[in-house]
N, C-alpha and C positions, 0 to 999 in steps of 0.2 A: 221654490219661490225666488223671484229675482229681486235684487236689491235696487230700489229706485234711486239710491244715492250712489252713483258710480264715480269712483275716484280714479283718475287717470294717473298711473305711475310712470314717470319718464324712464327711458332706458338708461343704462349706465353711462353711455358715452355722452348723452345729453346732460346728465347730472354732473358729470365731471367737467364739462364745458361751463356749466352754470357756476359751479363752485370756483373754478379757476377765474372766471370773470369777476365773481364777487371778491376774490382775493386781490385782483388787480385794482378794483374800485377802492378797497380798503387801503391798499398801498398808496394810491394816488391821492386819497382824501385825507390821510393821516401820515404826514411825513415821517413821524417818529415811530410808526408801527409797521415797518416793512417786515419785521420778523413774524408778525401775526399772519401776513399773507403767505410767508414761507411755510409756516406751520400748517396752515389750512391746505395749501397745495400739496404738501408732503403727505398729509393724512389721506387725502383723496387720490392723488395722482401717483403717490410713491416718490421716489427720489431718482428719476431717470438720469442716465449718463448722456452727456453731450460730447460729440466727437470734436476733437481739436480742429481748428481751421487749417492747420498744416496738413493733417490727415485728409480732410475733405478736399483740399486743393491738389494734393500730390499723390494721394493713395498710399502714402508711407506712414507707418506707425513707428514713432520713435520708441525704443525699448532698451533693455539692459544688454542686448547682444551686439548693438551697432553703435560704437562710441560717437558722441556728438561734441563738437567744439563750439562753445558760445563765446562771442566776442562783441563787446560794446564800445562804441566810440562817441565822442561829443566834441563839437567845435569849440574853439577858443572862447567864443562868446558865452558858452555855457560853463566850460571848465574854469574860467577865470573866477566865477562866483561860487562854483561847486566843484572843487578840484578833484574830488574822489568819486564823483557821481557815476562815471562810466564803469569803474571797477566795482563800486558798490552794487549797481544795478546788475551787472554781469554775475556777481557772486550770488545775489539773492535769487535771480532766475535759475541759476545752476542748482542751488540748494533745493528749490521747489521741484525741478525736474528730477533730481535724485529721489526725493520723497515719492514721486510718481513712477519710480522704477525705471528711470532712463539713465543710461550710462553717460556721464559727462566728464570731460577732461578738466582737471583742477584749474581754477581760475588763476591762482598765483603762478602756477607753472607756465601758463600761456603768456602772462605778462612778462615774466622773466625772459622767456624765449624771444618775445617781440623786442624787448630792450636790447638783447644780445645781437639781434639782427638789424639794429639801427632804426627801430620803429616801423618796420614793414608790416602792414596789416591788411593787405589785399588778400582776397580768398585764395589765389594761387600760391602765395607765399605761405599762408597758414597751412594749406593742404600739404605743402612740401615739408614744413617744419614738424608737422604732427602726422606721421605716416599711418598711425592707428585710427585717425579720424575718418569716419565714413560720411558724416554730414557736418556742415558748417551752418551755424546760425549767426548772422551778422546783424547787429542792431545799431543803427545810426540815430542817436538821440539829437534831433535838430533843435529842440527847445526844452527848457526846464526852468520853472520858477515857482515860488511859493507865496508870492505877494500879489494881492489883487491889483490889477492895473489901475493907476490913478487913485489908489486908496491904500496908502502905506500902513494904515492902522488895521487893515484886514488881511487875513491869510486865506489863500486857496491855491491848491496845487494845479499846475498845468504842465503837461509834457506832450511833445509831439515828435514824430520821426518816422522811420521806415525800418521794417524788418525784412531781411532777405534770407532765403535758405538755399544751400548748395549741396548737391550730391557729389562726393569725391570718389573717383574711380581711377584705377591704375591701368596703365598700358605699357607697352614695351618702351615707349619714349618718356615715361614719367607718370606723375599723378596729376589729374586734372579736376578742377572744381567747376561744375556746370550748374547754373541757377535753375532752381525748380519751384521757387516760392517767393512771393513778394506781398507784403501787406503794410499799408500806411496805418498809423495810429495817432489818435489825439485823445488824451485822457485829461479830464478835469475832475477834481475831487476836493472837498465835498460839493454837493449841489448848491450850497449857499456858503459864502465866506464866513470865517469865524473871527471874532475880535482878537487882536494881537495880545491883549492883556489877559486873555483866558487860557493861553497856552504858550510856552516858549517856542521860538521859531525853530530851534534845533529839534525839539520833540515833534513839532508839526511836520517838518521835513522828513523825519524818520517814518512817521505814519504814512505820509504820502508815498514815500519810496516803497513801503510795504504794499500799498494799494496798487501802485504802478507795476510792481513785480508780479502781483497776482494777475493783473489784467494781461500782461504780456506772456506770463507763463501759461495761461489758459489757451493761448494761441497754439501752443506746442504739445500739450497733453490733454487727454480726455478728462472731464471733470463731472461731478454731480451738481445738479441744480442747487442743492443746499449750500454749495461753496460760493454762490453768488451773493449770499446774505450774511 
């Protein structure tokens, strides 16, 4: 006997797309409920890995076998107000890369060597100073601020700049750094400014630096979708 009430069951891929769409709707309609969408997506779709932009563009996977030198710079317009921002950003990104099993040259050692060489920070000089480095990651932080423009009582982080990657190879005439990667970045966080009287500016700047380091770190190493939330 046939059942007059036929229920059409969607296939798995359609169901996954529907649930993912529902998760996006939840995230868009409830600003404080992004974690709900993350949990829904993870339950249905799992926690897939996303390839690093560096890997996608170059075909190179940074790992624990090929030492990487990370160096950050900032112009005087940024360093005057945030004197340690270049070193702090470099250190935090390096720490995250190490957690993702990438061999990184120690930041303090790099800065000491740069000081000893009169502040020379071009890729060729760094490649010569550190003969063990096989890749260079150069981050030029062109802008950094944590105060909302024209609203001194509101805080919101902004950073912009460019990241370049170089492969270092040896030849009979020396070591050479050739550019293999380039990516501009602009990061604003959070999506809405916060009142200055709700958090100290120092605490806010540390939180924004953490967020910026996560954003730039994920350019260099693979990550899980759950790390976005």
